N, CA, C and O atoms as a GROMACS GRO file, in nm:
protein
  268
    1MET      N    1  10.593  10.744   8.269
    1MET     CA    2  10.481  10.784   8.350
    1MET      C    3  10.507  10.924   8.399
    1MET      O    4  10.622  10.964   8.419
    2LYS      N    5  10.400  11.000   8.419
    2LYS     CA    6  10.413  11.139   8.461
    2LYS      C    7  10.385  11.153   8.610
    2LYS      O    8  10.285  11.103   8.662
    3ILE      N    9  10.477  11.222   8.678
    3ILE     CA   10  10.457  11.259   8.818
    3ILE      C   11  10.490  11.408   8.829
    3ILE      O   12  10.533  11.470   8.731
    4PHE      N   13  10.472  11.463   8.945
    4PHE     CA   14  10.506  11.603   8.968
    4PHE      C   15  10.612  11.608   9.079
    4PHE      O   16  10.593  11.551   9.186
    5VAL      N   17  10.722  11.676   9.052
    5VAL     CA   18  10.829  11.691   9.150
    5VAL      C   19  10.842  11.840   9.179
    5VAL      O   20  10.879  11.919   9.092
    6ASN      N   21  10.812  11.878   9.302
    6ASN     CA   22  10.813  12.018   9.342
    6ASN      C   23  10.729  12.103   9.245
    6ASN      O   24  10.768  12.214   9.209
    7GLY      N   25  10.614  12.048   9.205
    7GLY     CA   26  10.521  12.119   9.120
    7GLY      C   27  10.550  12.112   8.971
    7GLY      O   28  10.472  12.165   8.891
    8VAL      N   29  10.659  12.049   8.931
    8VAL     CA   30  10.697  12.041   8.790
    8VAL      C   31  10.666  11.902   8.737
    8VAL      O   32  10.710  11.802   8.793
    9GLU      N   33  10.588  11.897   8.627
    9GLU     CA   34  10.558  11.768   8.566
    9GLU      C   35  10.687  11.704   8.517
    9GLU      O   36  10.767  11.767   8.447
   10THR      N   37  10.708  11.578   8.555
   10THR     CA   38  10.832  11.507   8.525
   10THR      C   39  10.798  11.368   8.471
   10THR      O   40  10.713  11.299   8.527
   11GLU      N   41  10.863  11.329   8.365
   11GLU     CA   42  10.844  11.196   8.306
   11GLU      C   43  10.949  11.103   8.363
   11GLU      O   44  11.069  11.131   8.357
   12VAL      N   45  10.904  10.990   8.420
   12VAL     CA   46  10.996  10.890   8.475
   12VAL      C   47  10.954  10.752   8.424
   12VAL      O   48  10.838  10.732   8.388
   13PRO      N   49  11.047  10.658   8.421
   13PRO     CA   50  11.012  10.522   8.376
   13PRO      C   51  10.918  10.454   8.477
   13PRO      O   52  10.930  10.479   8.597
   14PRO      N   53  10.826  10.369   8.429
   14PRO     CA   54  10.744  10.291   8.522
   14PRO      C   55  10.836  10.210   8.613
   14PRO      O   56  10.942  10.164   8.571
   15GLY      N   57  10.795  10.192   8.738
   15GLY     CA   58  10.874  10.116   8.834
   15GLY      C   59  10.980  10.198   8.904
   15GLY      O   60  11.067  10.143   8.971
   16THR      N   61  10.974  10.331   8.890
   16THR     CA   62  11.071  10.418   8.956
   16THR      C   63  11.041  10.428   9.104
   16THR      O   64  10.926  10.449   9.144
   17ASN      N   65  11.145  10.412   9.186
   17ASN     CA   66  11.128  10.430   9.330
   17ASN      C   67  11.187  10.566   9.370
   17ASN      O   68  11.244  10.636   9.286
   18VAL      N   69  11.172  10.604   9.495
   18VAL     CA   70  11.218  10.735   9.540
   18VAL      C   71  11.368  10.750   9.522
   18VAL      O   72  11.414  10.856   9.479
   19SER      N   73  11.446  10.647   9.553
   19SER     CA   74  11.592  10.655   9.536
   19SER      C   75  11.629  10.686   9.392
   19SER      O   76  11.712  10.772   9.367
   20ARG      N   77  11.567  10.616   9.299
   20ARG     CA   78  11.596  10.638   9.156
   20ARG      C   79  11.554  10.778   9.114
   20ARG      O   80  11.625  10.844   9.038
   21LEU      N   81  11.438  10.823   9.161
   21LEU     CA   82  11.391  10.957   9.125
   21LEU      C   83  11.490  11.063   9.174
   21LEU      O   84  11.518  11.158   9.101
   22LEU      N   85  11.544  11.046   9.294
   22LEU     CA   86  11.643  11.142   9.344
   22LEU      C   87  11.767  11.144   9.255
   22LEU      O   88  11.826  11.250   9.233
   23GLU      N   89  11.806  11.028   9.202
   23GLU     CA   90  11.917  11.024   9.106
   23GLU      C   91  11.880  11.100   8.979
   23GLU      O   92  11.961  11.176   8.926
   24ILE      N   93  11.758  11.078   8.930
   24ILE     CA   94  11.713  11.142   8.806
   24ILE      C   95  11.717  11.294   8.818
   24ILE      O   96  11.760  11.364   8.726
   25VAL      N   97  11.671  11.346   8.932
   25VAL     CA   98  11.667  11.492   8.950
   25VAL      C   99  11.797  11.545   9.013
   25VAL      O  100  11.806  11.663   9.049
   26GLN      N  101  11.896  11.458   9.025
   26GLN     CA  102  12.029  11.493   9.074
   26GLN      C  103  12.026  11.554   9.214
   26GLN      O  104  12.086  11.659   9.239
   27GLU      N  105  11.956  11.486   9.303
   27GLU     CA  106  11.951  11.524   9.444
   27GLU      C  107  12.017  11.412   9.524
   27GLU      O  108  11.985  11.295   9.506
   28SER      N  109  12.106  11.448   9.611
   28SER     CA  110  12.168  11.350   9.701
   28SER      C  111  12.093  11.352   9.833
   28SER      O  112  12.078  11.459   9.893
   29PRO      N  113  12.046  11.237   9.880
   29PRO     CA  114  11.974  11.235  10.008
   29PRO      C  115  12.064  11.285  10.122
   29PRO      O  116  12.180  11.246  10.132
   30THR      N  117  12.010  11.372  10.205
   30THR     CA  118  12.082  11.423  10.321
   30THR      C  119  11.989  11.420  10.441
   30THR      O  120  11.868  11.403  10.427
   31SER      N  121  12.048  11.437  10.558
   31SER     CA  122  11.965  11.441  10.679
   31SER      C  123  11.887  11.572  10.689
   31SER      O  124  11.796  11.583  10.772
   32GLU      N  125  11.920  11.671  10.607
   32GLU     CA  126  11.848  11.799  10.606
   32GLU      C  127  11.742  11.803  10.496
   32GLU      O  128  11.695  11.911  10.460
   33MET      N  129  11.704  11.688  10.444
   33MET     CA  130  11.607  11.681  10.335
   33MET      C  131  11.486  11.598  10.378
   33MET      O  132  11.500  11.494  10.443
   34ILE      N  133  11.370  11.645  10.341
   34ILE     CA  134  11.245  11.572  10.365
   34ILE      C  135  11.183  11.540  10.230
   34ILE      O  136  11.182  11.625  10.140
   35VAL      N  137  11.132  11.419  10.216
   35VAL     CA  138  11.060  11.380  10.094
   35VAL      C  139  10.917  11.348  10.133
   35VAL      O  140  10.891  11.274  10.228
   36GLU      N  141  10.823  11.407  10.058
   36GLU     CA  142  10.681  11.379  10.075
   36GLU      C  143  10.626  11.330   9.943
   36GLU      O  144  10.664  11.379   9.836
   37ILE      N  145  10.536  11.235   9.950
   37ILE     CA  146  10.460  11.193   9.832
   37ILE      C  147  10.314  11.206   9.867
   37ILE      O  148  10.267  11.146   9.964
   38ASN      N  149  10.244  11.285   9.788
   38ASN     CA  150  10.101  11.310   9.811
   38ASN      C  151  10.075  11.352   9.956
   38ASN      O  152   9.982  11.305  10.022
   39ARG      N  153  10.162  11.442  10.003
   39ARG     CA  154  10.152  11.502  10.137
   39ARG      C  155  10.177  11.404  10.252
   39ARG      O  156  10.138  11.430  10.365
   40ARG      N  157  10.243  11.294  10.222
   40ARG     CA  158  10.280  11.197  10.326
   40ARG      C  159  10.431  11.186  10.332
   40ARG      O  160  10.497  11.167  10.229
   41PHE      N  161  10.486  11.199  10.452
   41PHE     CA  162  10.629  11.190  10.474
   41PHE      C  163  10.679  11.051  10.436
   41PHE      O  164  10.614  10.951  10.466
   42VAL      N  165  10.795  11.044  10.370
   42VAL     CA  166  10.857  10.917  10.334
   42VAL      C  167  10.989  10.907  10.412
   42VAL      O  168  11.076  10.993  10.397
   43HIS      N  169  11.003  10.804  10.493
   43HIS     CA  170  11.126  10.783  10.569
   43HIS      C  171  11.240  10.744  10.474
   43HIS      O  172  11.220  10.666  10.381
   44ALA      N  173  11.358  10.798  10.499
   44ALA     CA  174  11.474  10.771  10.414
   44ALA      C  175  11.503  10.621  10.402
   44ALA      O  176  11.550  10.575  10.298
   45GLU      N  177  11.476  10.546  10.509
   45GLU     CA  178  11.503  10.401  10.506
   45GLU      C  179  11.415  10.328  10.404
   45GLU      O  180  11.446  10.215  10.366
   46THR      N  181  11.306  10.391  10.361
   46THR     CA  182  11.214  10.323  10.269
   46THR      C  183  11.223  10.376  10.126
   46THR      O  184  11.142  10.336  10.042
   47TYR      N  185  11.318  10.463  10.095
   47TYR     CA  186  11.329  10.519   9.960
   47TYR      C  187  11.338  10.409   9.854
   47TYR      O  188  11.277  10.420   9.748
   48ASP      N  189  11.415  10.303   9.882
   48ASP     CA  190  11.433  10.195   9.783
   48ASP      C  191  11.304  10.115   9.762
   48ASP      O  192  11.284  10.058   9.655
   49ARG      N  193  11.218  10.110   9.863
   49ARG     CA  194  11.094  10.030   9.855
   49ARG      C  195  10.971  10.111   9.817
   49ARG      O  196  10.866  10.055   9.789
   50THR      N  197  10.984  10.244   9.817
   50THR     CA  198  10.868  10.329   9.790
   50THR      C  199  10.859  10.356   9.641
   50THR      O  200  10.938  10.432   9.585
   51MET      N  201  10.761  10.292   9.578
   51MET     CA  202  10.743  10.304   9.434
   51MET      C  203  10.651  10.421   9.401
   51MET      O  204  10.553  10.446   9.472
   52LEU      N  205  10.684  10.491   9.295
   52LEU     CA  206  10.602  10.603   9.250
   52LEU      C  207  10.497  10.554   9.152
   52LEU      O  208  10.519  10.458   9.078
   53LYS      N  209  10.382  10.622   9.155
   53LYS     CA  210  10.272  10.586   9.065
   53LYS      C  211  10.236  10.708   8.980
   53LYS      O  212  10.264  10.822   9.016
   54GLU      N  213  10.174  10.680   8.867
   54GLU     CA  214  10.127  10.786   8.776
   54GLU      C  215  10.051  10.892   8.855
   54GLU      O  216   9.961  10.861   8.933
   55GLY      N  217  10.089  11.018   8.833
   55GLY     CA  218  10.017  11.129   8.894
   55GLY      C  219  10.061  11.164   9.035
   55GLY      O  220  10.011  11.261   9.093
   56ASP      N  221  10.155  11.087   9.093
   56ASP     CA  222  10.202  11.120   9.229
   56ASP      C  223  10.259  11.262   9.231
   56ASP      O  224  10.314  11.311   9.132
   57ARG      N  225  10.245  11.326   9.346
   57ARG     CA  226  10.301  11.458   9.370
   57ARG      C  227  10.408  11.445   9.478
   57ARG      O  228  10.378  11.420   9.595
   58MET      N  229  10.532  11.464   9.437
   58MET     CA  230  10.645  11.448   9.527
   58MET      C  231  10.706  11.583   9.556
   58MET      O  232  10.729  11.664   9.466
   59GLU      N  233  10.731  11.608   9.682
   59GLU     CA  234  10.797  11.731   9.724
   59GLU      C  235  10.930  11.694   9.787
   59GLU      O  236  10.938  11.606   9.873
   60ILE      N  237  11.036  11.762   9.745
   60ILE     CA  238  11.168  11.748   9.804
   60ILE      C  239  11.194  11.880   9.876
   60ILE      O  240  11.206  11.986   9.814
   61ILE      N  241  11.203  11.872  10.008
   61ILE     CA  242  11.213  11.991  10.090
   61ILE      C  243  11.349  11.991  10.160
   61ILE      O  244  11.386  11.894  10.226
   62HIS      N  245  11.421  12.100  10.146
   62HIS     CA  246  11.550  12.116  10.213
   62HIS      C  247  11.528  12.205  10.335
   62HIS      O  248  11.479  12.317  10.324
   63LEU      N  249  11.565  12.152  10.450
   63LEU     CA  250  11.549  12.228  10.573
   63LEU      C  251  11.655  12.337  10.582
   63LEU      O  252  11.773  12.313  10.555
   64ALA      N  253  11.613  12.456  10.621
   64ALA     CA  254  11.705  12.567  10.641
   64ALA      C  255  11.703  12.603  10.788
   64ALA      O  256  11.600  12.640  10.844
   65MET      N  257  11.818  12.592  10.849
   65MET     CA  258  11.828  12.623  10.992
   65MET      C  259  11.892  12.760  11.008
   65MET      O  260  11.978  12.799  10.929
   66GLY      N  261  11.851  12.828  11.106
   66GLY     CA  262  11.910  12.959  11.131
   66GLY      C  263  11.870  13.009  11.268
   66GLY      O  264  11.797  12.942  11.342
   67GLY      N  265  11.919  13.125  11.300
   67GLY     CA  266  11.888  13.174  11.433
   67GLY      C  267  11.858  13.320  11.436
   67GLY      O  268  11.829  13.375  11.542
   0.00000   0.00000   0.00000
């Protein structure tokens, strides 16, 4: 199935959840990372239960702190 990750079309197996997708794109979940699907924030505690659907748009955002 095709989804978009940070604007890039990506092919993933049907039944992929957020945790598996992060493994596929080689991202390790951190407290400085935000995941959005279709402009909705996804809580880290629900990554295993949040299933991706055809055409979803997922954004992986890394927070940059500075002063």
